[in-house]
C-alpha positions in Angstrom: -44.1 2.7 6.7 -40.6 1.5 8.4 -38.2 -0.6 6.6 -36.7 -3.3 9.7 -32.8 -2.3 10.5 -31.0 -5.9 10.0 -27.5 -6.4 8.6 -26.9 -8.0 5.3 -27.4 -11.3 5.2 -24.4 -12.2 3.4 -21.6 -9.9 4.7 -18.7 -8.8 2.1 -15.9 -7.1 4.1 -15.1 -5.8 0.5 -18.1 -3.6 0.9 -17.4 0.1 2.3 -19.6 2.6 2.9 -18.3 4.9 0.7 -19.6 2.7 -1.6 -23.0 4.0 -1.3 -22.3 7.8 -1.3 -23.0 9.1 -5.0 -26.1 7.0 -5.2 -27.4 7.7 -1.0 -26.5 12.1 -2.6 -29.0 11.1 -5.8 -31.4 9.5 -3.1 -31.1 12.3 -1.2 -32.0 14.9 -3.7 -34.8 13.3 -5.3 -36.9 12.4 -1.9 -36.0 16.3 -1.2 -37.8 17.3 -4.7 -40.7 14.9 -4.9 -41.2 14.9 -0.8 -41.3 11.0 -0.4 -39.7 9.6 2.1 -37.8 6.4 1.2 -35.6 6.4 -1.8 -34.4 2.4 -2.6 -32.2 1.2 -5.4 -32.1 -2.3 -6.8 -29.5 -3.9 -8.3 -29.4 -6.8 -11.1 -26.4 -9.4 -11.0 -27.2 -12.0 -14.1 -30.4 -13.3 -13.1 -30.1 -12.1 -9.3 -31.6 -9.0 -7.8 -30.5 -7.3 -4.9 -30.9 -3.9 -3.2 -28.4 -1.8 -3.3 -29.4 1.1 -1.5 -32.3 2.3 1.1 -32.6 5.7 2.0 -34.4 7.5 4.7 -35.1 10.8 4.0 -36.7 12.1 7.6 -33.5 10.6 9.3 -31.2 11.2 6.4 -29.6 8.3 6.4 -28.7 5.0 4.6 -31.4 1.7 6.0 -31.2 -1.9 6.1 -30.5 -2.9 2.7 -32.2 -6.3 2.9 -36.0 -5.2 3.3 -38.2 -7.8 2.2 -41.1 -5.6 2.2 -39.5 -3.6 -0.2 -38.7 -6.6 -2.4 -42.0 -7.5 -2.3 -43.6 -4.2 -3.4 -40.9 -4.3 -6.3 -42.1 -7.4 -7.4 -45.5 -6.7 -7.5 -45.5 -3.5 -9.3 -42.8 -3.5 -10.9 -43.3 -4.5 -14.7 -40.8 -4.5 -17.6 -39.4 -1.3 -18.4 -42.3 1.5 -18.2 -42.1 3.8 -15.9 -44.8 4.1 -12.6 -45.8 7.2 -10.7 -48.5 6.9 -8.6 -49.2 10.3 -6.4 -51.9 9.1 -4.5 -53.0 5.1 -4.0 -56.2 5.8 -3.8 -56.6 7.4 -7.1 -54.8 4.7 -8.9 -56.8 2.5 -11.8 -54.7 -0.6 -10.9 -56.5 -2.0 -8.2 -53.2 -4.4 -7.5 -51.4 -1.4 -6.8 -53.5 -0.1 -4.7 -53.7 -3.0 -2.6 -49.9 -3.9 -2.4 -49.2 -0.4 -1.2 -52.5 0.2 1.3 -50.9 -3.4 2.6 -47.6 -1.6 3.7 -48.8 1.6 4.7 -47.9 3.4 1.8 -50.0 6.0 -0.7 -47.5 7.7 -3.1 -45.1 5.4 -5.4 -42.7 6.2 -8.3 -41.0 3.3 -9.9 -38.1 4.0 -12.4 -35.8 1.5 -14.1 -31.7 1.7 -14.6 -30.8 0.7 -18.2 -27.6 0.3 -19.6 -25.8 1.4 -22.7 -27.3 -1.9 -24.4 -30.6 -1.2 -23.3 -30.6 -3.9 -20.9 -32.1 -3.6 -17.3 -29.2 -3.3 -14.6 -31.5 -1.8 -11.7 -34.8 -0.4 -10.4 -35.2 3.0 -8.9 -38.1 3.6 -6.4 -39.4 6.3 -4.0 -42.3 5.7 -1.4 -44.0 7.6 1.1 -47.1 6.9 3.3 -48.8 10.0 2.2 -50.2 11.1 -1.1 -47.7 13.6 -2.7 -48.3 16.0 -4.9 -45.1 16.0 -7.7 -44.8 17.3 -11.1 -44.5 14.2 -13.5 -43.2 16.3 -16.7 -40.1 17.6 -14.3 -39.1 13.8 -13.1 -39.9 12.8 -16.9 -36.4 14.7 -17.4 -35.2 14.3 -13.8 -35.6 10.3 -13.4 -33.5 9.4 -16.9 -30.7 11.4 -15.5 -30.5 10.0 -12.4 -31.0 6.4 -14.0 -28.0 6.7 -16.1 -25.9 8.2 -12.9 -26.4 5.3 -11.3 -25.7 2.5 -13.7 -22.5 4.6 -14.4 -22.1 4.5 -9.9 -22.6 0.6 -10.4 -19.8 -0.2 -12.8 -17.5 2.1 -10.9 -18.2 0.6 -7.4 -17.7 -2.5 -8.4 -14.3 -2.0 -10.2 -13.5 -0.1 -7.0 -14.5 -3.0 -5.1 -13.1 -5.8 -7.3 -9.6 -3.7 -7.2 -9.8 -3.8 -3.0 -10.1 -7.4 -3.5 -7.3 -8.0 -6.0 -5.2 -5.6 -3.6 -5.7 -7.1 -0.4 -5.0 -10.5 -2.2 -2.4 -9.5 -3.4 -0.6 -8.1 -0.4 -1.5 -11.2 1.4 0.6 -12.8 -1.1 3.4 -10.6 -1.1 3.3 -10.8 2.9 4.1 -14.7 2.2 6.3 -14.5 -0.5 8.3 -12.1 2.3 7.7 -14.9 4.5 9.6 -17.3 2.3 12.4 -15.3 1.4 13.0 -14.1 5.0 12.6 -18.2 6.0 15.0 -19.4 3.6 17.4 -16.6 4.0 17.6 -17.6 7.5 17.9 -21.0 6.8 20.7 -20.4 4.5 22.8 -18.4 7.0 24.0 -20.9 9.0 25.9 -22.9 6.5 27.4 -19.9 4.7 28.6 -18.6 7.7 30.3 -21.9 8.4 31.8 -21.9 5.2 33.6 -19.1 5.6 34.9 -19.4 9.3 36.6 -22.7 8.1 37.9 -21.1 5.2 39.0 -18.7 7.4 40.5 -21.4 9.6 42.3 -23.1 7.1 44.1 -20.4 5.4 45.8 -20.0 9.0 46.8 -23.7 9.0 47.5 -24.4 5.3 51.2 -23.5 3.5 50.6 -24.5 0.4 50.1 -21.0 -1.8 47.7 -22.2 -3.9 45.4 -23.4 -1.7 45.6 -20.9 0.5 44.2 -19.1 -3.0 41.4 -21.1 -3.1 40.5 -20.7 0.2 40.8 -17.2 -0.5 38.4 -17.6 -3.5 36.3 -19.6 -1.4 35.9 -16.9 1.3 35.2 -14.1 -1.0 32.5 -16.3 -2.3 30.7 -17.1 1.1 31.8 -13.1 2.2 29.3 -12.1 -1.2 26.9 -15.0 -0.4 26.4 -13.5 3.2 26.1 -10.1 2.0 23.3 -11.4 -0.4 21.5 -13.5 2.4 21.4 -10.3 4.7 20.2 -8.0 2.3 17.1 -10.4 1.8 16.4 -10.8 5.5 16.6 -7.2 5.9 14.7 -6.5 2.6 11.9 -8.7 4.4 12.4 -7.5 7.8 11.8 -4.0 6.4 8.6 -4.9 4.3 7.4 -7.3 7.0 7.8 -4.2 9.5 6.5 -1.9 7.3 9.3 0.5 8.2 8.2 0.7 12.2 11.3 0.4 14.4 10.7 -1.2 17.9 13.9 -0.5 19.4 15.7 3.3 19.9 18.3 3.1 22.1 21.2 5.5 22.5 24.2 3.6 20.8 28.3 4.6 20.4 28.6 5.1 16.9 32.6 5.6 16.4 33.1 2.1 17.9 30.3 0.4 15.5 31.7 2.6 12.3 35.4 1.7 13.0 34.6 -2.3 13.6 32.6 -2.5 10.4 35.9 -0.3 8.5 37.9 -3.0 9.7 36.2 -5.8 8.7 36.1 -4.5 5.4 39.7 -3.7 5.1 40.8 -7.0 5.9 38.3 -8.4 3.6 39.4 -6.5 0.9 42.5 -5.5 1.4 41.8 -1.9 1.2 42.8 1.2 3.7 39.8 3.4 4.3 40.1 7.1 5.1 38.3 7.9 8.2 37.4 11.1 10.0 35.6 10.3 12.9 34.5 12.8 15.4 30.9 11.6 18.1 31.2 12.9 21.2 27.8 11.5 22.1 25.9 8.6 21.5 23.0 8.4 18.9 20.0 7.0 19.3 19.3 3.9 16.6 18.7 0.7 15.9 22.5 -1.0 16.5 22.1 -3.8 13.9 19.7 -1.8 11.1 22.0 1.1 11.3 25.3 -1.3 11.1 23.6 -2.8 7.9 23.1 1.0 6.4 26.8 1.5 7.0 27.9 -1.8 5.6 26.0 -1.7 2.8 27.4 2.1 2.0 31.1 1.2 2.2 30.2 -2.1 0.4 29.0 0.2 -2.3 31.8 2.4 -2.7 34.1 -0.5 -2.5 32.4 -2.4 -5.3 31.3 0.3 -7.7 34.5 2.9 -7.0 37.7 2.9 -8.6 39.9 0.7 -7.3 43.1 2.6 -7.2 41.4 5.7 -5.6 40.8 6.5 -1.8 37.5 5.8 -0.4 36.7 8.5 2.7 34.4 8.3 5.1 33.5 11.2 7.5 31.0 10.7 10.3 30.2 13.6 12.8 27.4 15.5 14.7 25.6 18.9 12.7 23.1 20.8 14.3 21.6 17.7 15.9 22.3 15.7 13.3 24.4 12.5 13.3 25.9 12.4 9.7 28.0 9.5 8.0 29.3 10.6 4.8 31.2 8.3 2.7 32.8 9.6 -1.1 34.9 7.5 -4.0 35.4 8.2 -7.4 33.0 6.1 -9.7 34.1 3.9 -12.4 31.3 3.8 -14.4 29.1 6.6 -15.6 26.3 7.6 -13.9 22.6 7.5 -14.3 21.3 11.3 -14.6 18.5 10.3 -12.3 20.7 9.5 -9.0 17.3 8.8 -7.2 17.1 5.5 -9.2 20.1 4.3 -7.1 17.2 3.7 -4.1 14.9 1.8 -5.9 15.3 -2.0 -5.2 16.7 -4.2 -7.5 18.8 -1.4 -9.5 22.1 -2.8 -10.0 25.6 -1.4 -11.0 27.3 -2.4 -14.5 29.8 -4.7 -12.2 27.4 -5.9 -9.8 27.0 -9.5 -8.9 24.5 -8.8 -5.9 20.8 -8.1 -6.0 20.5 -4.4 -6.1 19.6 -4.2 -2.7 21.9 -2.3 -0.9 21.6 1.2 -1.4 17.5 0.6 -1.3 18.0 -1.0 2.5 20.0 1.8 3.3 17.8 4.6 2.6 14.8 2.6 4.0 16.7 2.2 7.1 17.4 6.0 7.3 13.6 7.2 6.9 12.7 4.2 9.9 15.3 6.4 11.8 13.1 9.7 10.4 16.3 10.5 8.5 17.4 10.5 4.8 20.7 9.8 2.4 21.2 12.4 0.1 23.6 11.6 -3.1 25.7 14.6 -4.8 27.8 13.7 -8.1 30.7 16.3 -8.3 33.9 16.2 -10.7 33.6 12.1 -11.0 33.4 11.6 -7.3 30.0 11.0 -5.5 29.5 11.3 -2.1 26.7 9.5 -0.1 25.2 11.5 3.4 22.9 9.6 5.6 21.5 12.0 8.3 19.4 10.9 11.0 18.5 13.5 14.0 19.4 12.9 17.4 16.6 14.4 18.7 13.2 13.2 16.8 11.9 17.2 16.9 15.4 18.0 15.2 14.8 19.3 11.6 16.8 17.5 8.8 19.7 19.8 7.0 
């Protein structure tokens, strides 16, 4: 007897070959014990029956799962919940069973129901062979109930895993679509907010009335905060949509980039930032992303640091690693677990942003094969962004 190798008629992409590993091992053990060539498991879904696993012991593999041959034999021989043991169809007392087995070239057949905890049939286990088989029925009467219970458990587990895979894939698709919507919305808002910022700056330079200048300054600061939120959303979406994969890795001048960002923050916030920059070599990185990481770290220090204390910035090379370090005195008590600072949507006590700045900075460090560490000592907090200059160099 042979089973045709034909594919499933209804393909389900959520079905994995590993779903049948447990049943395969059970059938392999039973075939080895009984000397049967074929082991077959059928599953009931509602009022519908379908083949679950068909195993060929001779070739040690699962074969076609939609064998019409098996369905015909199963429908003709299965009777209620009673097990059936046929070692030699020529000696079988039921002529109908003898005829159907001989029709398909079978001499031996074992049939056993799979029952759930509610005593309802949920499946069926069969073993078949083309030659008579002399098996020990008394041992099978002990073994098959155990195998039946294991198969019933496996049915439930596999279906749950399959549903979980389906829901997870759907949620990932929904999540990706949400990221695309956020990214599109942020892009659409970026230009008008930038225009408001530029116009407010222009008007401040051409209006003499101090009250009007003060209002324009507030408009500029508000537009700057809005621009920061939009940039965070764009970076957040970009990092998640790209799965942290960086496509551009060119050598960049970090000293000029850092000084440019510092001057922008000093001008906008009227703060003096103490910087010590010693970068004799270029650093391989994504220029835009690294600039966002610097800006997020500096912005975090200004937003959450003591406004009456200096912010100190150091940038240097140490042991084949580029290090950007920023230290400020904290204004509010910090969580005992500083790693929480790098989680998305974790906001400080006086924050009016989204709580994405440090998360984005840390993700940018990761895609550069680097990291950000944080240290709190005597009410001073230090963030160290480190990335290797050579991808083979170990991080400090």
